[in-house]
C-alpha positions in Angstrom: 0.0 0.0 0.0 1.3 3.3 -1.0 0.1 6.7 0.5 0.9 10.1 -0.9 0.1 13.7 0.1 -1.0 16.2 -2.6 -2.5 19.0 -0.4 -2.8 20.4 3.2 1.0 19.3 3.6 2.4 21.6 6.1 -0.4 24.1 5.4 -4.1 24.2 6.4 -6.1 24.1 3.1 -6.3 21.9 0.0 -6.7 18.4 1.5 -5.9 15.7 -0.9 -4.5 12.3 -0.1 -4.0 9.3 -2.5 -3.9 5.6 -1.6 -2.7 3.0 -4.1 -3.5 -0.6 -3.2 -4.6 -3.9 -4.9 -4.4 -2.2 -8.3 -6.9 0.6 -7.2 -6.4 4.3 -6.6 -8.5 6.0 -3.9 -8.4 9.8 -3.3 -9.4 11.0 0.0 -10.7 14.6 -0.5 -9.7 17.0 -3.3 -9.8 20.4 -1.8 -8.9 23.9 -2.8 -6.0 25.9 -1.5 -7.2 29.2 0.2 -5.4 32.3 1.2 -3.4 35.0 -0.8 -3.4 35.4 -4.6 -0.2 33.3 -5.0 -1.8 30.4 -3.1 -5.0 30.7 -5.3 -2.8 30.4 -8.4 -1.4 27.1 -7.1 -4.8 25.6 -7.5 -4.3 25.5 -11.2 -1.0 23.6 -10.9 -0.8 19.8 -11.7 -2.3 17.6 -8.9 0.7 15.5 -8.6 -1.1 12.4 -10.1 -3.0 11.6 -13.1 -6.9 12.3 -12.4 -7.9 9.9 -15.0 -6.1 7.1 -13.0 -8.1 7.7 -9.9 -10.9 5.1 -9.4 -12.8 6.5 -6.3 -12.9 9.7 -4.3 -14.0 9.4 -0.7 -15.0 12.9 0.5 -14.8 13.6 4.3 -17.0 16.7 4.2 -18.2 19.7 2.1 -15.9 22.6 3.1 -14.2 24.1 0.1 -10.7 23.2 1.3 -11.7 19.6 1.1 -14.1 19.4 -2.1 -13.3 22.4 -3.9 -11.0 21.0 -6.8 -13.4 18.1 -7.5 -14.6 19.8 -10.7 -11.1 20.3 -11.9 -10.4 16.6 -11.2 -13.4 15.7 -13.4 -12.5 18.1 -16.1 -9.0 16.5 -16.2 -10.3 13.0 -16.7 -11.6 11.5 -13.5 -14.6 9.2 -14.2 -15.1 7.2 -11.0 -17.5 7.5 -8.1 -17.5 10.2 -5.3 -18.6 8.7 -2.0 -19.8 10.8 0.9 -22.6 11.0 3.4 -26.0 12.2 2.1 -25.5 15.5 4.0 -22.1 16.2 2.6 -23.5 15.4 -0.8 -26.2 18.1 -0.5 -23.9 20.7 1.0 -21.3 19.9 -1.7 -23.8 20.9 -4.4 -24.1 24.4 -2.8 -20.3 24.8 -2.4 -19.2 23.5 -5.9 -21.9 25.5 -7.8 -21.0 28.7 -5.8 -17.3 28.2 -6.4 -17.9 27.8 -10.0 -19.9 30.8 -10.3 -17.2 32.8 -8.5 -14.4 31.3 -10.7 -16.4 32.4 -13.8 -17.1 35.9 -12.4 -13.4 36.3 -11.6 -12.5 35.3 -15.1 -14.9 38.0 -16.6 -13.3 40.6 -14.3 -9.8 39.5 -15.4 -11.0 39.7 -19.0 -12.2 43.2 -18.5 -8.7 44.2 -17.6 -7.1 42.3 -20.6 -5.5 39.6 -18.4 -5.8 35.7 -18.8 -9.5 35.0 -18.4 -9.7 31.2 -18.2 -11.6 30.1 -15.0 -10.2 27.2 -13.0 -13.5 25.4 -13.8 -17.0 26.2 -14.9 -20.5 25.7 -13.8 -20.8 22.8 -16.3 -17.5 21.3 -14.7 -19.1 21.5 -11.5 -22.4 19.9 -12.5 -20.2 17.1 -14.2 -18.6 16.5 -10.8 -21.9 16.3 -9.0 -23.0 13.7 -11.4 -20.2 11.5 -10.0 -21.6 11.4 -6.5 -23.2 8.3 -5.1 -26.7 8.8 -3.4 -25.0 8.9 0.1 -23.8 6.6 2.8 -24.8 6.4 6.5 -22.4 6.6 9.5 -21.1 3.1 10.4 -22.0 1.4 7.0 -19.2 -0.6 5.3 -18.9 0.5 1.7 -17.2 -1.9 -0.6 -15.0 0.0 -3.1 -13.3 -3.2 -4.9 -12.4 -6.7 -4.0 -10.6 -6.6 -0.6 -11.0 -2.8 -0.3 -13.6 -1.1 1.8 -14.4 2.1 3.7 -16.5 3.1 6.9 -17.6 6.6 7.6 -17.6 7.7 11.2 -19.2 10.9 12.5 -16.5 13.6 12.9 -18.7 16.1 14.6 -17.2 19.0 12.4 -20.0 20.1 10.1 -23.3 18.6 9.0 -22.4 15.3 7.4 -18.6 15.4 8.1 -16.8 12.1 8.5 -13.6 10.3 9.4 -13.0 7.6 7.1 -11.4 4.2 7.7 -10.0 2.5 4.7 -9.4 -1.1 5.0 -7.3 -3.2 2.4 -6.6 -6.8 2.2 -3.3 -7.5 0.6 -2.0 -11.0 0.3 -2.7 -12.5 3.8 -2.6 -9.1 5.7 -5.3 -6.5 6.3 -4.4 -2.9 6.9 -6.5 -0.1 7.9 -5.7 3.6 7.4 -7.8 6.1 9.3 -8.3 9.6 7.8 -9.6 12.0 10.3 -11.0 14.7 8.0 -11.7 17.7 10.2 -12.5 16.7 13.8 -15.0 18.6 15.7 -15.0 19.4 19.6 -17.3 18.0 22.2 -20.2 20.0 23.8 -21.4 21.8 20.7 -25.1 22.5 20.6 -25.8 21.7 16.9 -24.0 18.5 16.3 -23.0 15.4 18.2 -19.5 14.8 19.5 -17.1 12.9 17.3 -17.8 9.2 17.2 -15.1 7.1 18.9 -12.5 6.3 16.2 -11.7 2.6 15.3 -8.4 1.0 15.6 -5.8 1.6 12.7 -2.5 0.8 11.6 -1.8 4.3 10.3 -3.5 7.6 11.1 -3.8 10.6 8.8 -5.0 13.6 11.0 -5.6 17.3 11.0 -3.7 19.7 13.3 -5.4 23.0 12.6 -5.3 23.9 16.3 -2.6 21.5 17.3 -0.8 24.1 19.3 -3.6 25.8 21.4 -6.7 25.2 23.6 -10.1 26.9 22.8 -12.0 29.0 25.2 -14.9 27.2 26.7 -18.1 27.3 24.7 -20.0 29.1 27.4 -17.2 31.8 27.8 -17.3 32.3 24.1 -21.0 32.8 24.0 -20.6 35.4 26.8 -17.9 37.2 24.9 -20.0 37.2 21.7 -23.1 38.6 23.4 -21.1 41.2 25.4 -19.4 42.4 22.1 -22.9 42.9 20.6 -24.1 44.9 23.7 -21.0 47.1 23.7 -21.1 47.8 20.0 -24.8 48.8 20.1 -24.0 51.0 23.0 -21.5 52.8 20.8 -23.9 53.0 17.9 -22.1 50.7 15.6 -22.8 47.4 13.6 -21.4 43.9 14.5 -19.8 42.3 11.5 -19.4 38.6 11.6 -17.2 36.9 8.8 -18.4 33.4 8.9 -18.2 30.2 7.0 -21.6 29.3 5.4 -21.7 25.7 6.6 -22.3 25.2 10.4 -20.9 28.4 11.8 -23.4 30.7 10.3 -26.2 28.4 11.8 -24.4 28.3 15.2 -24.2 32.0 15.2 -27.9 32.4 14.6 -28.7 29.8 17.5 -26.5 31.9 19.8 -28.2 35.0 18.8 -31.7 33.4 19.5 -30.4 32.1 22.9 -29.3 35.8 23.7 -32.9 37.0 22.8 -34.5 34.3 24.9 -32.2 35.1 27.9 -33.1 38.8 27.6 -29.5 39.9 26.7 -30.6 41.0 23.3 -33.8 42.7 22.3 -36.2 40.7 20.2 -36.2 43.7 17.7 -32.4 43.3 17.0 -31.9 43.4 13.2 -29.8 40.4 12.0 -28.9 40.0 8.4 -27.7 36.6 7.0 -26.1 38.0 3.9 -25.0 34.8 2.1 -27.1 32.8 -0.3 -25.0 29.8 0.4 -25.5 30.2 4.2 -29.3 30.6 3.7 -29.5 27.3 1.6 -27.3 25.5 4.1 -29.7 26.5 6.8 -32.5 24.9 4.9 -30.4 21.8 4.2 -29.8 21.5 8.1 -33.6 20.7 8.4 -33.2 17.6 6.1 -30.7 15.7 8.0 -31.8 14.9 11.6 -29.2 11.9 11.4 -26.5 14.5 12.1 -28.0 16.5 14.9 -26.7 16.7 18.4 -29.1 16.1 21.4 -30.0 19.8 21.9 -30.8 20.4 18.2 -32.7 17.3 18.0 -34.9 18.2 21.0 -35.8 21.6 19.6 -36.8 20.2 16.2 -38.7 17.4 17.9 -40.8 20.0 19.6 -41.4 22.0 16.5 -39.1 24.8 17.3 -36.7 26.4 14.6 -33.4 27.0 16.4 -32.2 29.3 13.6 -35.4 31.5 13.5 -34.4 34.9 15.0 -37.5 37.4 15.1 -35.4 40.2 13.4 -33.8 38.0 10.8 -33.4 39.0 7.2 -32.2 36.6 4.5 -30.5 38.7 1.8 -30.1 36.6 -1.4 -30.1 39.5 -4.0 -27.1 41.7 -4.5 -29.3 44.7 -4.3 -30.5 43.7 -0.9 -26.9 43.1 0.3 -25.9 46.5 -1.0 -28.8 48.2 0.9 -27.4 46.8 4.2 -24.5 49.2 3.9 -26.6 52.2 4.5 -27.2 51.0 8.0 -24.6 52.7 10.1 -25.5 51.1 13.7 -27.5 48.5 15.5 -27.2 45.6 13.1 -25.6 42.2 13.3 -24.3 41.3 9.7 -23.3 37.7 9.1 -21.6 37.2 5.8 -19.0 35.0 4.1 -16.3 34.3 3.7 -14.8 33.5 7.0 -11.2 34.2 6.0 -12.5 37.4 4.2 -10.9 36.2 0.8 -14.1 36.8 -1.1 -17.8 37.1 -1.0 -19.9 39.8 0.4 -18.1 40.2 3.7 -15.4 42.3 1.9 -18.0 44.9 1.1 -19.3 45.0 4.7 -15.7 45.4 5.9 -15.1 48.2 3.4 -18.1 50.1 4.9 -17.4 49.3 8.6 -13.8 48.5 9.3 -12.9 52.2 9.5 -15.6 53.0 11.9 -14.6 53.2 15.5 -18.2 52.4 16.6 -18.2 49.1 14.7 -17.0 45.6 15.9 -15.7 42.8 13.7 -16.0 39.4 15.4 -14.0 36.4 14.0 -15.5 33.1 14.9 -13.2 30.7 12.9 -9.8 29.9 11.7 -8.0 32.4 9.4 -5.2 31.2 7.2 -2.0 32.9 6.8 -1.9 35.7 4.2 -5.7 36.2 4.3 -7.4 39.5 5.0 -9.0 38.0 8.3 -5.5 37.0 9.5 -4.1 40.4 8.8 -6.8 42.0 10.9 -6.5 39.5 13.7 -2.7 39.9 13.7 -3.2 43.8 14.4 -2.8 45.3 10.9 -3.4 49.0 11.0 -4.9 48.9 7.5 -5.8 46.4 4.8 -6.4 46.7 1.1 -9.9 46.0 -0.3 -11.0 46.5 -3.9 -7.8 48.5 -4.4 -8.6 50.8 -1.7 -6.7 51.1 1.7 -9.0 50.9 4.5 -7.9 51.8 8.1 -8.7 49.3 10.8 -10.5 51.2 13.6 -13.3 49.0 14.5 -13.0 46.8 17.6 -11.7 43.3 16.8 -12.7 40.2 18.7 -11.3 36.7 17.9 -13.4 33.9 19.6 -12.1 30.5 18.9 -14.4 28.7 21.2 -16.8 28.7 18.3 -14.4 26.9 16.1 -15.7 23.7 14.5 -12.2 22.2 14.9 -11.0 20.3 17.9 -8.3 22.1 20.0 -5.0 20.5 21.0 -6.3 18.6 23.9 -9.4 17.2 22.1 -7.1 16.1 19.2 -4.9 14.2 21.5 -7.9 12.5 23.2 -9.1 11.4 19.6 -5.7 10.1 18.7 -5.2 8.3 22.0 -8.6 6.6 21.6 -7.2 4.7 18.6 -4.5 3.0 20.5 -1.7 1.0 19.1 1.5 2.3 17.5 1.8 2.8 13.7 2.5 6.0 11.9 0.6 9.3 12.5 0.8 11.5 9.6 -0.1 15.2 10.6 -1.7 17.3 7.9 -4.0 20.3 7.5 -2.1 22.5 9.9 0.6 25.3 9.8 4.2 23.9 10.7 4.3 25.4 14.2 0.9 23.8 15.1 2.0 20.5 13.8 5.3 20.6 15.6 3.6 21.5 18.9 1.3 18.7 18.5 3.8 16.2 17.5 5.7 16.9 20.7 2.6 15.7 22.7 2.2 12.4 20.8 3.5 9.4 22.7 2.6 6.5 20.4 4.2 5.3 17.3 6.1 7.3 14.7 5.1 10.9 13.5 5.5 12.2 10.0 4.8 15.7 8.7 4.7 15.1 4.9 5.6 17.7 2.3 3.7 18.2 -0.8 3.7 15.2 -3.1 5.7 13.1 -0.6 4.9 9.2 -0.8 5.1 6.6 1.8 4.9 2.7 1.8 2.8 1.1 4.4 
């Protein structure tokens, strides 16, 4: 069995791992690199393997950095099946069509400036990729990929439908199991259940996004978020929340509803979910009760919508989004993207970042080089749409809302697997990986570089 790494190698985005065994080639995830302009250009570079030679793709979840290059894979010759949970399949439809739309929009913008205008992939390519998806697998089911080769999806507790995938191969008289963590969620979250106990494995490929730090407690994070809203409204400003459309936007709505129920926030508070993808993702949540945590399941069972805030406005149209920018205070504006690399959040930053009354609340990971990371790291100004915008708004970074496990939770997950074997650390910046590796006490640890191959 051979295992090679073609993304998320000493960086946080672009997950893509290839297993070759029994004459079969299985790709686990095919994600997009995210960050600055140079990183985006790397998405067009060769995969490091022949897409036409891949037989099957196993998809851990629908975040862009795990599924975003699937249309390119199909465009370059992949003709096999894409296997994922039903919820991941539904969310991937949103993510890939939106990504293709943005690629085409960016290509038109470049053409207007007489630059290379070819998109990475088109809407047709995205629809071709969606045609490769199987109907969807359930957690715990054993999926036969080929003779002597099977996969089992285990709930990763990260976003709706997310999974860790155990790939089992029989070679000669030996059976080997490689466990791919995907992205691992933390325990005690209100919307989803905790990650399922991981199975035994001979080798583990695991994420290390927060391998060097602990999160604040969830309740402390909720308190900081509500206090930031109260403080900002007292100053007469808006609260801007850059957020990922899948799971994080829904969790923020749930927290705001809880703030109203407890009397911390007024029922009349104006909340704008300014993300067509997040609006659709919220609707998809209601279709997949198999993924709910106990709190969410109880609310739905009693006919309560946990995301329905009294003053909530869904803004799908561009004109509605633009109208929000006339509001100078008293609004909570939730928009994508979480790293501020694109989407409508950039316009809201342009109109609020320079206002001392305003507040920007980051509730997720921000990769190196992204506008979000620049603001978090204390930049006095950033560039948006060719304009220099001073950073005068108050900035909060609340990692307790993160959908990723922290260092201690990652260690608990890895120790539950037991045994020795090799642990391959991916999906993390090198300092986080190194800090996490120093805490591991079982087996060998590897931190692969791009396109590095190992024999198992």
